[in-house]
Structures are given as structure tokens and as C-alpha cells.
N, C-alpha and C positions, 0 to 999 in steps of 0.2 A: 505493498500500499504505500504510494507516494505522500509523505508527510513535508510540511513546509512550514517554514519561520516565515512573518511578517512584523516588519519594522513600523511602531508605529510611535509620533509625536503626541505627547499630554499637551493642554491645554497651558500646564505651567514651563513648556519646552524639554522637559525628562522625555527621555526615548526610552523603549522598552521592546525587548524581543518576544513575539510571542510565537507560543507552538501549536501546528494545528496536526494530525495524524492523518489529513487531506487536504488535497488539493481545493477539496469544494469550498473552501473559505475564499478563493479568488472568486467563487459566484456572488458572495454577497460584498466583499468591500472591494475596491478598486484602488491598487495601488496608485498615488499623487493626488486622491482626494479626499477630503476634509468631509466629518460629518459630526453634528453634534453630539455630544457625549452620552447622552441616553439614545440616539439611534445608533451609535457606532456600539452599546453594549449588547443592544436589541439585534443588532447583526450579528455581532460577537456569538451572542445567546444560540442561535438559529444555526450557525455554518459549526460552531464546535459541536452541539446537540446532534448535528447530522454526521458530522465525522465521527465523532463515538457511536452511534450507530451503523455505522460502515464498518467500524473494528469489530462490534457485536456480530453484525453478519458472517465476519469472515471468520473471526475466530472465538466465538460465543461467550464473549464477555466485554464491555464497554471499554472505553479507555479513558482508565484514571490521570493522565495527564491532561488530557483535553478538559475533564472536570477541575483539574486543579487550576488549568490557564484561564477557565472563563471565571472562577472564584476570584485569581486574583485580577482580572480584569475588573470585574464587579468591585472588590473591594479598593482599587484605587480611582475608580470611575466616581465612587461616594465623596471625594474630596472636591470633586469639581460641581458646583452648582451652575454653571453654563460652561461654554465654552467650545474650541473644536480639538477633536481627534484627527487627525493626518495621517492615513497611512501612508510610509513612505515608499517603502518596499518589499518584495516577497522575496525571499532568499530560498532557494530549493536545494 
């Protein structure tokens, strides 16, 4: 299963490398695009849930690393009432 790392810049200019066990994330966020924090979280939730389910279909169990990544994104997002998250790049 092809995994992907996507690099995002948060409203405070910090950069985070995020993991997905599937390239499906590329269907939900676009490199170079900015998203309101809440929208980025929602898109990440969908993408990482789908990615984890693909792992479950193939291996019989969900991807705990995808779940941990989503939890980290949600935790970071809680610090920002507003602002934009920019998806800087995908690293395959």
C-alpha cells in the first residue's frame, strides 16, 4: 500500500509532516492550497479514515498510525480559532 507524507504549515507558521498509509489523502487536500483550520481538519478526518479502512480491508486491522496522526492534527487545530492551514507538499 503506497504511503504518503504531506507537509502542512499551520497559522502560526509551524510546519508539520503528516503521515497517511494511503495516497487517498491526495484526493482530499491539494498541495499549494490553503484551507480554513476547521475545513482542513474535516478533510484530514475523511482522508485518514478512508486510508485506515483501506488498511483494514487489506490486512484485517485499521491503521493505528493514521488514527494517531488524525488525533495530532485535531490537537494542533484546537489552538487556532481561525486562520489557514496550507498543504505545502506531498512527499512519497
